[in-house]
C-alpha positions in Angstrom: 83.9 110.5 124.2 81.0 109.2 122.2 81.6 107.0 119.2 79.5 106.1 116.2 78.8 102.5 115.5 78.7 101.7 111.8 77.0 98.7 110.2 78.8 98.5 106.8 77.2 96.2 104.3 77.8 95.3 100.7 74.8 95.2 98.4 73.0 92.0 97.5 73.9 89.8 94.6 73.5 90.8 91.0 73.7 88.8 87.8 77.1 90.4 87.1 78.4 89.2 90.4 77.6 85.7 89.4 79.3 86.2 86.0 82.4 87.8 87.6 81.7 90.8 85.5 83.1 94.2 86.6 80.2 96.5 87.6 81.9 99.7 88.9 79.5 102.7 88.3 77.4 100.6 85.9 73.9 100.5 87.5 73.0 96.8 87.7 69.9 95.7 89.6 69.7 93.0 92.2 68.8 89.5 91.0 66.4 87.3 92.8 69.0 86.0 95.2 70.1 89.5 95.9 66.6 90.6 96.8 66.3 87.6 99.1 69.6 88.5 100.7 68.4 92.0 101.3 65.2 90.7 102.9 67.2 88.5 105.2 69.5 91.4 106.1 66.4 93.5 107.0 65.1 90.8 109.3 68.5 90.3 110.9 68.7 94.1 111.7 65.0 94.5 112.7 65.8 94.8 116.4 69.1 96.8 116.0 68.9 100.5 116.9 69.7 102.4 113.7 69.6 106.2 113.6 70.1 106.6 109.8 70.5 104.6 106.7 73.0 105.8 104.1 73.6 104.1 100.7 75.4 104.5 97.5 73.0 105.9 94.9 73.6 103.0 92.6 70.5 100.8 92.4 71.9 97.6 93.8 73.1 99.3 97.0 70.1 101.6 97.3 67.6 98.7 96.9 69.4 96.7 99.6 69.3 99.6 102.0 65.6 100.2 101.3 64.8 96.7 102.5 66.3 97.6 105.9 64.9 101.1 105.9 61.3 99.9 105.4 61.3 97.7 108.6 63.0 100.6 110.5 60.5 103.2 109.2 63.5 105.2 107.9 64.3 106.9 104.6 67.5 105.9 102.7 69.9 108.8 102.3 71.9 108.4 99.0 75.5 109.5 98.7 77.7 109.3 95.6 80.7 109.1 97.9 79.7 105.5 98.7 79.7 104.4 95.1 81.9 101.5 93.9 85.2 102.3 92.3 84.9 103.6 88.8 86.4 101.0 86.5 86.2 102.9 83.2 86.6 100.6 80.2 86.9 97.6 82.5 83.2 97.8 83.3 81.1 95.0 81.7 84.1 92.8 81.3 84.7 89.5 83.0 88.0 88.7 84.7 88.9 86.4 81.8 88.0 89.0 79.2 90.2 91.6 80.9 93.2 89.1 80.8 92.6 88.6 77.1 92.0 92.2 76.0 94.3 94.2 78.2 96.8 91.8 79.9 99.2 94.6 81.1 96.4 96.6 82.7 94.8 93.4 84.2 98.2 92.6 85.8 98.5 96.1 87.2 95.0 95.7 88.7 95.8 92.3 90.2 99.0 93.6 91.7 97.0 96.4 93.4 99.2 99.2 92.0 97.8 102.2 94.0 98.1 104.8 91.2 96.8 102.5 88.4 93.4 103.5 86.9 91.7 101.8 84.0 91.1 104.1 81.1 88.2 106.4 82.3 88.2 105.0 85.8 89.6 105.5 89.3 92.8 104.4 91.0 92.9 102.8 94.4 94.3 106.0 95.8 91.5 108.0 94.3 88.9 105.6 95.6 90.5 105.8 99.1 90.5 109.7 99.0 86.8 109.6 98.1 85.5 106.8 100.4 87.2 107.4 103.7 86.4 111.1 104.1 82.8 110.4 103.0 82.4 107.7 105.7 84.1 109.7 108.4 81.9 112.7 107.7 78.7 110.7 107.7 79.7 108.9 110.9 80.5 112.2 112.6 76.9 113.3 112.3 75.8 110.5 114.7 77.9 110.4 117.9 76.5 107.9 120.4 74.3 106.3 117.7 74.4 103.5 115.2 74.1 103.9 111.4 73.8 101.6 108.4 75.9 102.2 105.3 75.2 100.1 102.3 77.9 100.2 99.6 80.1 98.0 97.4 83.0 95.6 97.7 85.6 98.2 96.9 84.2 100.6 99.5 84.1 97.9 102.1 87.7 96.9 101.3 88.7 100.5 101.9 86.9 100.6 105.2 88.6 97.4 106.4 92.0 98.7 105.5 91.4 102.0 107.2 90.2 100.3 110.4 93.0 97.8 110.5 95.8 100.0 109.1 96.4 97.5 106.2 98.2 99.1 103.2 96.5 99.5 99.9 99.0 97.2 98.2 98.5 94.3 100.7 96.7 91.3 99.3 93.1 90.9 100.6 92.6 88.0 103.0 89.1 89.0 104.2 85.8 88.2 102.7 83.5 90.8 101.1 80.3 88.7 100.9 77.0 90.2 99.6 74.9 91.5 102.6 77.4 90.3 105.2 77.2 92.5 108.3 80.4 94.3 109.2 80.8 96.4 112.3 83.1 99.3 112.9 83.5 102.2 115.3 84.1 105.8 114.4 85.7 108.3 116.7 87.6 111.5 116.0 90.8 109.4 115.9 89.4 107.4 113.0 87.9 103.9 112.4 88.4 100.7 114.3 87.1 97.2 113.6 84.6 95.4 115.8 83.5 92.4 113.7 83.6 91.4 110.1 81.8 89.1 107.6 78.8 88.0 109.7 76.6 86.0 107.3 74.6 84.0 109.9 71.3 85.6 108.5 72.0 83.9 105.2 72.5 80.4 106.7 68.9 79.4 106.3 66.6 77.5 104.0 64.5 79.2 101.3 67.3 80.9 99.4 66.8 81.0 95.6 68.7 78.3 93.8 72.1 79.3 92.6 72.0 78.8 88.8 75.7 77.9 88.7 75.0 74.7 90.7 72.4 73.4 88.3 
């Protein structure tokens, strides 16, 4: 039985990432550091066989994927199913602002209540029902090949849980770093985990200065 190897990557950094501001479906561009991360990712994957590049259609993920696609002479295939969780009225707010404005809803979010959705947004259960079938369908197109999927923190969280059989309500103990390389396998039985959180390509000189350290 042929499996599909999946390189699952979160987009590069944005200004809202730095500000701990909820992005969701809001289309925020990469910042300077995020573009540098995307370039480092592309170089790290230069010699990897990649049959197709899929990405969320939100700009921060699509631009990250384009950096890799250019060096592989491929075209990025956008897919709305790879979008971040829709956070409704939470979007644009910092974590501290959420606590102040809607403390009960912020608590439900922190406790990972599966059926809780911010006003106008998605619940964890809805996100899972969108993301997992999307990834399984895309992976099923490439048996025996390797594909790149560039998405968002919430999407990567769903993939980790699906591959390791961790419940939606379980606290997260794994990293979701920008442009970290995460490796999974797809087979008709589902997803399995190969490796997670590889950031070796970012451990180099030349990164733009993090303004928070100034």
